[in-house]
KEPAPA-624409 format. One record per residue (C-alpha): residue number from 1; x negated, y negated, z negated. Coordinates in Angstrom, 1 decimal. Example, Ala and Ser with C-alpha at 12.3 -4.5 7.8 and 13.67 -1.06 7.14 Angstrom:
% KEPAPA-624409
<pt koldren="1" east="-12.3" north="4.5" up="-7.8"/>
<pt koldren="2" east="-13.7" north="1.1" up="-7.1"/>
This chain:
% KEPAPA-624409
<pt koldren="1" east="2.5" north="-21.4" up="31.6"/>
<pt koldren="2" east="1.9" north="-19.2" up="28.6"/>
<pt koldren="3" east="-0.4" north="-20.4" up="25.9"/>
<pt koldren="4" east="-1.6" north="-18.9" up="22.6"/>
<pt koldren="5" east="0.7" north="-16.0" up="22.9"/>
<pt koldren="6" east="3.9" north="-18.0" up="23.3"/>
<pt koldren="7" east="6.0" north="-17.5" up="26.5"/>
<pt koldren="8" east="8.1" north="-20.2" up="28.1"/>
<pt koldren="9" east="11.6" north="-19.4" up="29.1"/>
<pt koldren="10" east="14.5" north="-21.4" up="30.5"/>
<pt koldren="11" east="17.2" north="-19.7" up="28.5"/>
<pt koldren="12" east="18.4" north="-17.4" up="31.3"/>
<pt koldren="13" east="19.6" north="-14.0" up="30.1"/>
<pt koldren="14" east="17.1" north="-12.2" up="32.1"/>
<pt koldren="15" east="14.3" north="-14.0" up="30.2"/>
<pt koldren="16" east="15.8" north="-13.4" up="26.8"/>
<pt koldren="17" east="17.0" north="-9.8" up="27.1"/>
<pt koldren="18" east="14.0" north="-8.0" up="28.5"/>
<pt koldren="19" east="11.7" north="-8.3" up="25.5"/>
<pt koldren="20" east="9.6" north="-10.9" up="27.2"/>
<pt koldren="21" east="9.3" north="-12.9" up="24.0"/>
<pt koldren="22" east="8.3" north="-10.1" up="21.7"/>
<pt koldren="23" east="6.3" north="-7.2" up="23.1"/>
<pt koldren="24" east="5.3" north="-5.8" up="19.7"/>
<pt koldren="25" east="6.9" north="-2.9" up="17.9"/>
<pt koldren="26" east="8.5" north="-3.6" up="14.6"/>
<pt koldren="27" east="6.1" north="-2.9" up="11.7"/>
<pt koldren="28" east="8.8" north="-1.7" up="9.3"/>
<pt koldren="29" east="8.9" north="1.9" up="10.7"/>
<pt koldren="30" east="5.1" north="2.2" up="10.4"/>
<pt koldren="31" east="5.2" north="0.9" up="6.8"/>
<pt koldren="32" east="8.0" north="3.3" up="5.8"/>
<pt koldren="33" east="6.2" north="6.2" up="7.5"/>
<pt koldren="34" east="2.9" north="5.5" up="5.7"/>
<pt koldren="35" east="4.6" north="5.0" up="2.3"/>
<pt koldren="36" east="6.1" north="8.5" up="2.5"/>
<pt koldren="37" east="2.8" north="10.2" up="3.0"/>
<pt koldren="38" east="1.2" north="12.2" up="0.1"/>
<pt koldren="39" east="-1.2" north="10.1" up="-1.9"/>
<pt koldren="40" east="0.0" north="6.8" up="-0.6"/>
<pt koldren="41" east="1.5" north="4.5" up="-3.2"/>
<pt koldren="42" east="2.0" north="1.5" up="-1.0"/>
<pt koldren="43" east="1.5" north="0.4" up="2.5"/>
<pt koldren="44" east="1.7" north="-2.9" up="4.4"/>
<pt koldren="45" east="1.5" north="-3.3" up="8.2"/>
<pt koldren="46" east="0.9" north="-6.4" up="10.3"/>
<pt koldren="47" east="-0.5" north="-7.7" up="13.5"/>
<pt koldren="48" east="-3.7" north="-9.6" up="13.6"/>
<pt koldren="49" east="-5.3" north="-10.8" up="16.9"/>
<pt koldren="50" east="-2.9" north="-8.4" up="18.8"/>
<pt koldren="51" east="-4.0" north="-5.3" up="16.8"/>
<pt koldren="52" east="-1.8" north="-3.3" up="14.4"/>
<pt koldren="53" east="-3.4" north="-3.4" up="11.0"/>
<pt koldren="54" east="-2.6" north="-1.5" up="7.8"/>
<pt koldren="55" east="-3.4" north="-1.8" up="4.1"/>
<pt koldren="56" east="-3.0" north="1.3" up="2.1"/>
<pt koldren="57" east="-3.0" north="1.7" up="-1.7"/>
<pt koldren="58" east="-3.8" north="5.3" up="-2.7"/>
<pt koldren="59" east="-3.3" north="7.1" up="-5.9"/>
<pt koldren="60" east="-6.6" north="7.0" up="-7.8"/>
<pt koldren="61" east="-7.1" north="10.8" up="-7.5"/>
<pt koldren="62" east="-5.6" north="11.3" up="-4.1"/>
<pt koldren="63" east="-7.7" north="13.0" up="-1.3"/>
<pt koldren="64" east="-6.5" north="11.6" up="2.0"/>
<pt koldren="65" east="-7.9" north="12.2" up="5.4"/>
<pt koldren="66" east="-7.4" north="8.9" up="7.1"/>
<pt koldren="67" east="-8.2" north="10.2" up="10.6"/>
<pt koldren="68" east="-5.6" north="12.9" up="10.4"/>
<pt koldren="69" east="-3.1" north="10.5" up="8.8"/>
<pt koldren="70" east="-3.5" north="8.1" up="11.7"/>
<pt koldren="71" east="-3.3" north="10.9" up="14.3"/>
<pt koldren="72" east="0.0" north="12.1" up="12.7"/>
<pt koldren="73" east="1.3" north="8.6" up="12.7"/>
<pt koldren="74" east="0.5" north="8.2" up="16.4"/>
<pt koldren="75" east="2.1" north="11.6" up="17.2"/>
<pt koldren="76" east="5.2" north="11.0" up="15.2"/>
<pt koldren="77" east="5.8" north="7.3" up="15.9"/>
<pt koldren="78" east="3.9" north="6.7" up="19.1"/>
<pt koldren="79" east="0.5" north="5.3" up="19.8"/>
<pt koldren="80" east="1.7" north="1.7" up="19.8"/>
<pt koldren="81" east="3.0" north="2.1" up="16.2"/>
<pt koldren="82" east="-0.2" north="3.6" up="14.8"/>
<pt koldren="83" east="-2.5" north="1.1" up="13.1"/>
<pt koldren="84" east="-5.9" north="0.6" up="14.8"/>
<pt koldren="85" east="-7.6" north="-0.7" up="11.6"/>
<pt koldren="86" east="-6.8" north="0.6" up="8.1"/>
<pt koldren="87" east="-8.0" north="-0.9" up="4.9"/>
<pt koldren="88" east="-7.8" north="1.4" up="1.8"/>
<pt koldren="89" east="-7.7" north="0.5" up="-1.8"/>
<pt koldren="90" east="-7.5" north="2.8" up="-4.8"/>
<pt koldren="91" east="-4.8" north="2.3" up="-7.4"/>
<pt koldren="92" east="-6.1" north="0.2" up="-10.3"/>
<pt koldren="93" east="-5.3" north="2.2" up="-13.5"/>
<pt koldren="94" east="-5.3" north="-0.9" up="-15.6"/>
<pt koldren="95" east="-2.2" north="-2.1" up="-13.8"/>
<pt koldren="96" east="0.0" north="0.8" up="-14.8"/>
């Protein structure tokens, strides 16, 4: 009986090889994609409560249309790899 997002399996190949233990896409592709976008200095992506989340650090003078960025991400990587919630921070010039 599954509980708290963990699945039980008996070690049979059919249980281990079909992705039953991990239905989530890898976050590294999304992070890499976001980090290559204009104006983005850094990006981190993770799952929280089953939703893909992202934290973006933008250049202090960058103008970024987040809606378009997420639409491009969904188009290029697929809907499952596009973050649903994005937190944005500006670069702190005192840290450079």
